[in-house]
Legacy VTK file of the C-alpha trace (Angstrom):
# vtk DataFile Version 3.0
C-alpha trace
ASCII
DATASET POLYDATA
POINTS 497 float
9.243 13.990 -3.297
8.022 17.034 -1.359
4.599 16.764 0.296
1.679 18.579 -1.279
1.148 22.137 0.011
-2.605 21.658 -0.365
-4.702 20.406 2.576
-6.649 17.706 0.767
-8.321 14.647 2.235
-8.309 11.466 0.156
-10.348 8.443 1.266
-9.351 5.922 -1.415
-6.595 3.469 -0.376
-3.231 5.079 -1.179
-1.464 3.739 -4.254
-4.400 1.500 -5.181
-7.169 1.360 -7.756
-10.523 -0.467 -7.690
-9.589 -3.317 -10.031
-11.261 -6.705 -9.722
-13.281 -7.242 -6.574
-10.946 -5.291 -4.261
-8.528 -2.359 -4.272
-5.332 -3.352 -6.047
-1.999 -1.766 -5.263
-0.441 -0.640 -8.540
3.153 0.235 -9.265
2.760 3.393 -11.305
2.569 6.939 -9.976
1.868 10.268 -11.676
2.198 13.780 -10.313
-1.071 15.696 -10.391
-0.387 19.424 -10.297
-2.509 22.501 -9.673
-2.800 24.261 -13.065
-2.844 27.672 -11.389
0.714 27.501 -10.078
2.103 24.065 -10.935
2.274 22.955 -7.299
1.850 19.292 -6.407
-1.676 18.211 -5.491
-1.011 14.498 -5.007
0.504 11.465 -6.636
-2.107 9.397 -8.469
-1.813 5.636 -8.839
-1.386 4.472 -12.440
-2.207 1.029 -13.761
-0.923 -0.934 -16.734
-2.465 -2.686 -19.733
-2.164 -5.933 -17.744
-4.377 -4.388 -15.062
-6.912 -3.502 -17.766
-6.950 -7.132 -18.883
-7.613 -8.242 -15.312
-10.393 -5.674 -15.004
-12.041 -7.094 -18.114
-11.763 -10.632 -16.725
-13.433 -9.510 -13.494
-16.149 -7.537 -15.267
-16.990 -10.462 -17.545
-17.141 -12.792 -14.542
-19.518 -10.361 -12.791
-21.912 -9.955 -15.738
-24.517 -12.449 -14.555
-24.559 -11.153 -10.983
-24.887 -7.516 -12.029
-27.541 -8.300 -14.643
-29.578 -10.178 -12.023
-29.847 -7.161 -9.701
-33.482 -6.221 -9.237
-34.830 -2.807 -10.161
-35.146 -2.044 -6.449
-31.509 -2.963 -5.822
-30.206 -0.838 -8.698
-32.287 2.132 -7.583
-31.169 1.765 -3.967
-27.489 1.620 -4.954
-27.761 4.802 -7.032
-29.762 6.573 -4.331
-27.200 5.705 -1.662
-24.281 6.869 -3.828
-26.128 10.138 -4.395
-26.676 10.653 -0.658
-23.001 10.037 0.064
-21.953 12.524 -2.610
-24.366 15.149 -1.367
-22.896 14.877 2.124
-19.338 15.080 0.777
-19.783 17.569 -2.048
-17.631 20.360 -0.602
-14.590 18.085 -0.370
-15.128 17.053 -3.989
-15.484 20.677 -5.089
-12.178 21.643 -3.503
-10.419 18.628 -4.999
-11.822 19.398 -8.459
-10.504 22.966 -8.261
-7.027 21.684 -7.494
-6.753 19.015 -10.168
-8.662 20.701 -13.008
-7.830 24.353 -12.297
-11.480 25.247 -12.989
-12.892 28.123 -10.956
-14.682 27.079 -7.786
-18.003 28.323 -9.176
-17.703 25.840 -12.063
-16.678 22.976 -9.779
-19.750 23.646 -7.665
-21.849 23.391 -10.812
-20.123 20.116 -11.701
-20.982 18.538 -8.359
-24.560 19.834 -8.448
-25.002 18.282 -11.895
-23.386 15.031 -10.745
-25.867 14.730 -7.892
-28.800 15.442 -10.222
-27.530 12.777 -12.617
-27.472 10.123 -9.904
-30.930 11.212 -8.680
-32.454 11.159 -12.144
-30.824 7.867 -13.085
-32.102 6.242 -9.906
-35.582 7.371 -10.881
-35.194 6.068 -14.430
-34.439 2.530 -13.245
-38.211 2.171 -12.795
-38.784 2.944 -16.475
-36.557 0.381 -18.176
-39.434 -1.223 -20.024
-40.281 -2.818 -23.348
-43.473 -2.823 -25.388
-45.751 -5.079 -27.349
-45.341 -5.594 -31.086
-48.353 -6.349 -33.373
-47.067 -9.506 -35.017
-50.461 -10.112 -36.642
-49.809 -7.349 -39.153
-48.555 -10.300 -41.163
-50.860 -13.244 -41.713
-48.170 -15.594 -40.443
-48.388 -13.827 -37.077
-52.141 -14.237 -36.603
-52.808 -15.395 -33.047
-49.261 -14.713 -31.868
-48.135 -12.489 -29.008
-45.063 -10.319 -29.468
-43.183 -8.061 -27.114
-39.640 -7.004 -26.355
-37.773 -6.396 -23.120
-34.493 -4.613 -22.480
-31.515 -6.629 -21.308
-28.074 -5.458 -20.175
-25.725 -5.148 -23.143
-22.741 -6.474 -21.190
-19.492 -4.874 -20.051
-19.346 -1.082 -20.517
-16.093 0.850 -20.889
-16.344 4.545 -20.031
-13.538 6.958 -20.945
-13.860 10.507 -19.615
-12.257 13.866 -20.424
-10.262 16.079 -18.074
-12.561 19.093 -17.944
-15.511 17.670 -15.938
-14.008 14.433 -14.632
-16.552 13.427 -11.984
-19.588 14.446 -14.017
-18.379 12.752 -17.200
-17.582 9.550 -15.309
-21.043 9.708 -13.737
-22.707 10.013 -17.160
-21.302 6.536 -17.833
-21.276 4.959 -14.370
-24.831 5.734 -13.220
-26.652 4.448 -16.329
-24.459 1.340 -16.416
-25.547 0.469 -12.886
-29.160 1.218 -13.802
-28.920 -1.000 -16.887
-27.309 -3.890 -14.995
-23.932 -3.661 -16.727
-20.491 -3.973 -15.116
-18.449 -0.890 -15.988
-14.766 -0.032 -16.209
-14.009 3.699 -16.170
-10.794 5.303 -17.349
-10.452 8.968 -16.296
-8.142 11.426 -18.016
-4.654 10.776 -16.588
-4.144 14.420 -15.574
-7.417 14.619 -13.566
-8.082 11.220 -11.924
-8.184 12.074 -8.226
-11.818 13.092 -7.724
-12.989 10.198 -9.912
-11.010 7.720 -7.796
-12.653 9.268 -4.736
-16.055 8.796 -6.395
-15.242 5.106 -6.839
-14.282 4.828 -3.174
-17.873 5.803 -2.395
-19.291 3.517 -5.083
-17.309 0.528 -3.831
-18.465 1.153 -0.235
-22.102 1.323 -1.345
-21.805 -1.833 -3.452
-20.365 -3.675 -0.437
-23.235 -2.511 1.783
-25.674 -3.936 -0.759
-23.779 -7.203 -1.077
-22.773 -6.593 -4.701
-19.388 -7.529 -6.129
-16.896 -4.716 -6.418
-16.228 -5.851 -9.985
-19.489 -4.136 -10.924
-17.574 -0.823 -10.962
-13.846 -0.694 -11.680
-11.394 2.077 -12.534
-8.091 1.986 -14.379
-5.803 4.973 -14.825
-2.882 5.542 -17.133
-1.748 6.216 -20.664
-3.351 5.368 -24.012
-2.315 1.708 -23.839
-4.444 1.248 -20.719
-7.567 2.387 -22.533
-6.739 0.864 -25.911
-6.714 -2.661 -24.500
-10.194 -2.080 -23.055
-11.575 -0.630 -26.272
-10.240 -3.378 -28.533
-11.426 -6.297 -26.386
-14.643 -7.878 -27.714
-15.907 -8.394 -24.166
-16.457 -4.625 -23.966
-19.866 -4.540 -25.610
-20.319 -0.766 -25.270
-17.629 1.928 -25.278
-18.686 5.402 -24.142
-16.127 8.138 -24.744
-16.092 11.870 -24.047
-13.215 13.824 -25.559
-11.719 15.095 -28.784
-13.022 14.194 -32.232
-9.613 12.833 -33.245
-9.465 10.326 -30.393
-13.170 9.523 -30.706
-12.779 8.547 -34.344
-9.845 6.308 -33.435
-11.848 4.642 -30.651
-14.746 3.989 -33.030
-12.365 2.199 -35.398
-10.779 0.181 -32.604
-14.110 -0.893 -31.112
-15.900 -1.769 -34.363
-18.301 -3.474 -34.832
-19.348 -3.082 -31.196
-21.414 -0.098 -30.060
-19.702 3.223 -29.362
-21.200 6.336 -27.809
-19.081 9.330 -28.747
-19.565 12.765 -27.183
-16.914 14.737 -29.010
-15.861 18.308 -29.627
-17.516 21.260 -31.303
-17.100 24.924 -32.172
-20.468 26.147 -30.965
-22.245 28.647 -33.186
-24.175 31.533 -31.615
-26.448 33.695 -33.790
-27.497 37.183 -32.736
-30.296 38.583 -34.892
-31.047 42.266 -35.494
-34.135 42.001 -33.273
-32.292 40.409 -30.348
-31.840 41.853 -26.873
-28.180 42.765 -27.365
-27.362 43.177 -23.674
-28.848 39.780 -22.883
-26.924 38.223 -25.767
-23.656 39.771 -24.584
-24.363 38.457 -21.091
-24.968 35.000 -22.519
-21.588 35.049 -24.271
-19.823 36.174 -21.103
-21.464 33.308 -19.230
-21.298 30.728 -22.017
-17.979 31.470 -23.680
-15.566 31.477 -20.762
-16.863 29.111 -18.077
-14.520 26.237 -17.178
-11.760 28.464 -18.637
-13.323 27.926 -22.059
-12.592 24.205 -21.794
-16.102 22.928 -22.457
-17.368 21.232 -25.591
-20.401 23.523 -25.856
-18.807 26.807 -24.808
-19.464 29.606 -27.303
-16.850 29.929 -30.010
-18.348 31.217 -33.288
-20.560 34.295 -32.881
-22.527 35.167 -36.021
-23.920 38.715 -35.902
-26.596 40.161 -38.135
-25.260 43.404 -39.545
-27.721 45.763 -37.865
-26.463 44.996 -34.334
-22.903 43.870 -35.126
-21.001 46.991 -34.074
-23.070 47.511 -30.935
-22.673 43.887 -29.879
-18.909 43.828 -30.503
-18.425 47.075 -28.605
-20.455 45.973 -25.610
-18.779 42.585 -25.470
-15.329 44.167 -25.448
-16.456 46.622 -22.749
-18.123 44.032 -20.544
-15.233 41.597 -20.746
-13.886 43.466 -17.710
-16.740 41.935 -15.685
-14.929 38.610 -15.798
-12.631 38.141 -12.823
-9.392 36.462 -13.900
-7.290 34.862 -11.204
-7.005 32.101 -8.612
-9.643 29.412 -9.210
-9.977 28.854 -5.448
-11.509 32.328 -5.110
-15.332 32.142 -5.337
-15.315 35.394 -7.358
-13.030 34.083 -10.117
-14.557 33.420 -13.553
-11.446 32.520 -15.585
-8.209 30.863 -14.472
-5.269 29.253 -16.295
-6.105 26.364 -18.605
-5.193 22.768 -17.783
-1.484 22.998 -18.664
1.175 25.000 -20.479
0.878 22.924 -23.653
-2.795 23.844 -23.937
-1.991 27.486 -23.293
0.682 27.499 -25.995
-1.710 25.824 -28.450
-4.478 28.361 -27.781
-2.126 31.336 -28.142
-0.760 29.954 -31.416
-4.311 29.554 -32.743
-5.076 33.186 -31.863
-1.832 34.396 -33.442
-2.575 32.562 -36.695
-6.051 34.097 -36.823
-4.591 37.589 -36.309
-2.003 36.978 -39.012
-4.831 35.973 -41.378
-6.662 39.275 -40.807
-8.709 38.854 -37.619
-8.938 41.838 -35.279
-8.047 41.638 -31.585
-11.012 43.380 -29.910
-10.005 42.409 -26.371
-7.765 42.293 -24.460
-4.957 44.545 -25.634
-2.045 42.950 -27.456
0.125 43.810 -24.476
-2.218 42.089 -22.017
-2.366 39.013 -24.218
1.413 38.818 -24.380
2.110 39.571 -20.723
0.465 36.615 -19.013
2.731 35.450 -16.196
2.637 31.776 -17.227
1.973 29.806 -20.388
-1.289 28.321 -19.120
-2.704 31.740 -18.200
-4.750 32.712 -21.248
-6.945 35.789 -20.632
-10.433 35.995 -22.175
-10.004 36.843 -25.870
-12.478 38.372 -28.352
-11.536 38.216 -32.038
-13.444 40.261 -34.612
-13.690 39.931 -38.407
-12.412 36.360 -38.214
-11.872 34.757 -41.640
-14.038 31.664 -41.895
-11.262 29.504 -43.244
-8.857 29.848 -40.306
-8.373 27.261 -37.579
-9.840 29.536 -34.893
-13.156 29.468 -36.746
-13.218 25.960 -38.180
-11.772 23.880 -35.351
-12.411 23.642 -31.635
-10.212 26.067 -29.680
-11.087 24.650 -26.232
-9.984 27.785 -24.465
-11.285 31.238 -23.448
-11.548 32.612 -26.991
-14.621 33.742 -28.972
-14.710 34.742 -32.651
-17.049 37.217 -34.384
-18.273 37.406 -37.960
-21.025 39.473 -39.643
-23.832 38.399 -42.000
-26.827 40.082 -43.621
-29.664 37.768 -42.580
-30.702 35.033 -40.178
-30.858 32.592 -43.090
-27.249 33.366 -43.930
-26.305 33.040 -40.263
-27.789 29.546 -40.136
-25.834 28.586 -43.249
-22.613 29.911 -41.703
-23.151 27.937 -38.475
-23.928 24.787 -40.473
-20.716 25.179 -42.476
-18.774 23.110 -39.967
-17.738 19.512 -39.514
-19.110 19.742 -35.976
-22.697 19.731 -34.767
-23.063 19.434 -31.006
-25.065 22.482 -29.961
-25.923 25.967 -31.269
-27.907 28.992 -30.147
-29.847 31.982 -31.414
-30.893 35.211 -29.742
-33.965 36.729 -31.405
-37.397 38.148 -30.572
-38.875 36.600 -33.719
-40.666 33.260 -33.489
-40.087 32.840 -37.210
-36.311 33.169 -36.775
-36.307 30.966 -33.692
-38.159 28.162 -35.428
-36.023 28.522 -38.546
-32.986 27.906 -36.348
-34.676 24.998 -34.561
-35.578 23.448 -37.899
-32.417 24.059 -39.916
-29.423 24.077 -37.582
-27.554 20.787 -38.006
-26.775 20.095 -34.366
-27.891 17.874 -31.517
-29.478 20.758 -29.597
-30.590 24.336 -30.275
-30.845 26.924 -27.496
-33.099 29.966 -27.980
-32.539 33.141 -25.934
-30.470 31.384 -23.267
-26.835 30.660 -22.473
-25.537 28.709 -25.484
-23.788 26.208 -23.261
-27.036 25.324 -21.512
-27.343 21.644 -20.731
-29.740 19.723 -18.531
-28.442 16.363 -17.378
-31.822 14.742 -17.954
-32.196 15.644 -21.640
-30.950 13.595 -24.611
-27.522 15.100 -25.151
-25.184 14.436 -28.038
-24.168 15.611 -31.464
-24.209 14.970 -35.181
-21.469 14.984 -37.803
-18.005 14.903 -36.212
-19.432 15.819 -32.812
-20.318 12.210 -32.175
-23.019 9.583 -32.097
-25.446 8.361 -29.440
-27.125 10.242 -26.605
-26.362 10.778 -22.942
-28.865 11.592 -20.217
-30.201 8.971 -17.770
-33.073 7.573 -19.830
-31.209 7.689 -23.112
-27.912 6.292 -21.841
-29.725 3.389 -20.171
-31.227 2.568 -23.551
-27.762 2.780 -25.129
-26.427 0.329 -22.507
-29.195 -2.207 -23.085
-30.277 -4.380 -26.001
-33.784 -5.400 -26.949
-34.789 -9.023 -26.701
-37.811 -9.935 -28.769
-40.340 -12.536 -27.565
-42.573 -14.151 -30.247
-45.117 -16.533 -28.786
-47.790 -18.678 -30.316
-49.958 -19.623 -27.315
-51.193 -22.816 -28.936
-49.070 -24.631 -31.481
-50.709 -25.025 -34.904
-51.364 -28.573 -36.011
LINES 1 498
497 0 1 2 3 4 5 6 7 8 9 10 11 12 13 14 15 16 17 18 19 20 21 22 23 24 25 26 27 28 29 30 31 32 33 34 35 36 37 38 39 40 41 42 43 44 45 46 47 48 49 50 51 52 53 54 55 56 57 58 59 60 61 62 63 64 65 66 67 68 69 70 71 72 73 74 75 76 77 78 79 80 81 82 83 84 85 86 87 88 89 90 91 92 93 94 95 96 97 98 99 100 101 102 103 104 105 106 107 108 109 110 111 112 113 114 115 116 117 118 119 120 121 122 123 124 125 126 127 128 129 130 131 132 133 134 135 136 137 138 139 140 141 142 143 144 145 146 147 148 149 150 151 152 153 154 155 156 157 158 159 160 161 162 163 164 165 166 167 168 169 170 171 172 173 174 175 176 177 178 179 180 181 182 183 184 185 186 187 188 189 190 191 192 193 194 195 196 197 198 199 200 201 202 203 204 205 206 207 208 209 210 211 212 213 214 215 216 217 218 219 220 221 222 223 224 225 226 227 228 229 230 231 232 233 234 235 236 237 238 239 240 241 242 243 244 245 246 247 248 249 250 251 252 253 254 255 256 257 258 259 260 261 262 263 264 265 266 267 268 269 270 271 272 273 274 275 276 277 278 279 280 281 282 283 284 285 286 287 288 289 290 291 292 293 294 295 296 297 298 299 300 301 302 303 304 305 306 307 308 309 310 311 312 313 314 315 316 317 318 319 320 321 322 323 324 325 326 327 328 329 330 331 332 333 334 335 336 337 338 339 340 341 342 343 344 345 346 347 348 349 350 351 352 353 354 355 356 357 358 359 360 361 362 363 364 365 366 367 368 369 370 371 372 373 374 375 376 377 378 379 380 381 382 383 384 385 386 387 388 389 390 391 392 393 394 395 396 397 398 399 400 401 402 403 404 405 406 407 408 409 410 411 412 413 414 415 416 417 418 419 420 421 422 423 424 425 426 427 428 429 430 431 432 433 434 435 436 437 438 439 440 441 442 443 444 445 446 447 448 449 450 451 452 453 454 455 456 457 458 459 460 461 462 463 464 465 466 467 468 469 470 471 472 473 474 475 476 477 478 479 480 481 482 483 484 485 486 487 488 489 490 491 492 493 494 495 496
């Protein structure tokens, strides 16, 4: 095996994963390659289903200790992890570029959001509270006191996607610590390195605070590694971020235990006749192609009201040249090759089927689309007049492709966006309060963005979808609630004779 040509610094013990109370040497290895050129980044340790079983044993054994952590201890642990990440963020950014192939600008955003998530979750530990319940609404409850508290749900299993590996792991890890739940995280097998490095920091901080390492464990490997975790009844909550297909399977495997599913989408973006067209075009450039189009809320379906349709399409095709396509290590790059050749082939085939069904290639030229120097290198694509029954419109492309269609009214545009099995997030550009509030009221999604980048997300808001885009909500306050259960207290101060 040739050494990696990339000067990376890894702090986690080589060939080991944080399983049980210590770092366990595992036998498996997997090559992690740089999507830009296929060069070796590092070999990642891979565990087995037997390791997952041991992780569950350790997590179950640690439940009482982790649940007994005081609010002050949980907050201090999260605060210390955050400080360590802030001091080490540049190393994480460079590592994320290499293993995900995302442009550096997007990896910087990922680490900034990760730090905010730890900060906000640390703050939310002080707000894990219950409330009183008026039991005397029933005559039987006269004179009784009722209230509920929140208790840790138990072992949490967190399974993250490849596109934002550290951030997605953090959306599960930080609230689990805040809730007092041991957690086992499984990263995507093609992007585990930065997440393992995150756990090296977490394990160090836990040790400083005298907390068992089994409070936060990580396994890495194929589907069998995660399936054992999901099926085991000791995993009381399973939180998954990834495709709808896999999410539906996980929900079946975990039933009847709680699942939080943050799945895919094909984000709808409405541009009304009264919109600022230049601002809307800018929003698509920013929101349709970041992370190489590999984001669950990147713009995909653009619904144009007829009065501005031609102007918008023309300006979008013209301004596509503003996007710098190239090496993701370059701070100026906006779009780089997608995660691997298989994804590139899938995206190209989706585009080709749309063109064969009557869609128009507005940008780039057919020659530019065909002449990419490697399969994973998909240039930004704009498709016009896309039939609404083709895969490129109805399913999630998960690549740097946006699709245009034209309607006569905002009402029709809302109906077109709603005609989807997905419902994660949607957006509208308009200067009309009436249109904005119609979209806010009628769009069947978990979040509606008005006059802003459609992929906007704050890591402190309740985030999640409806329909096939998932169930449950992320965000520090909301995820903590998902990872806890209410315990009702019903007290009669003096027993009745």
